[in-house]
N, C-alpha and C positions, 0 to 999 in steps of 0.2 A: 507338504508332500513334494518331493523332487519331481521335476518334469518327466524323468526318466523311469520313476518307480514302478509304474504298470508294467513296462516291457521288462525291466530287470528282474522283477520279483517272480514274473511267470516264466521267464526263459533263463534264469541265471546258470543252470546247469546244462542247458541244451547245447549240443554241438550244431552249429548252423553252417549251411552251405551258402554260397553266394545267392543262389535262387530263394533259399529261406530267408535271407536278409532282405532281398528286393521284395519278396512277398509280404514280410512283415511291414515294410514301409507303405506298400500298396493297401494293405488291410486298413492301415491307419489314415488313409486318405492322402498320402504323399505320392504324387504322380512321379513315375520313374519312366521318363522318355528314353534314357539311355542307361541299362543296367550296368554296363561296364564302367561307365562314368561314376555311377552311384557307388559301387564297390571300390573304385579308386579313391573316392572322396572318403569313404569310411577308413581306408587304410592311412590316408593323410591325417585324418583326425587321430587315429592311433599314434601315429608318428609325432603329431604335435603334443599330445600327452605323454608321450616317451621323452620328448625334450624338456618337459616341465611346464608346459603351457598350462595355464588355468582353465578350468572348464568354462567359466564366464567368458574369457577370451575366445575360446574355441566356438561357443555359441554365436557370439557376436559376429565372428569372422564368417561362420556358415550363414548366418542371416544375411550379411553383407554380400557374400558371393552368390546367394540364390534367392529366390523369392519366398523362402520358408518363413512362417511365423515363428515366434519364440518357443511355442509349445511343440511345433513340427520339428524345429531345429534340436530342441531338447530330446524329442523322441528319436530323431535320426542318430544323434550322438550316443543315446543310450543303446540303440540297436547295434551301432557300430562297435561300441565297447563290448557288448555281450557277444556279438558274433566274432570279433577279430582281435580284441585286447582285454579279455576279462580281468587282467591284473590292475586295471584302472578303475574297476568298478566302485571301490571304497573312495576314490577321490573326486567322484562326481558331485555328491551332495545335491545342493540346489544352486546351480551356477547363475541364476538370474537374480537372486534375492540380493546380493551385494550390490547390484547395479541399480536397485530401486532407491531413489533418494529419500532420506528421512523427511517427516513432516516439517513444516516451518516452526520455528521457535516463536512462542508469542509471549 
């Protein structure tokens, strides 16, 4: 199941405001000290996806730039897409799966 599935399926058709976006993050346990910065990050995520950046790369960048876990970063990206760039919904899939190395061959 994709990391973003719970947010996307529940809110796919919802129109969200910045406050709704920040509220969704906080409900999921993602602390938002600066709401304007969180919204700006969400818009940057959309811009990266607009430029053709892969979801896995966007997740890794968000994890590197913040202290979010992979699950939190996935939720943040899913919330960003739902709120600000729903045209990228189908491109998300499971961004972390390709990053997991295969088991060793014996």
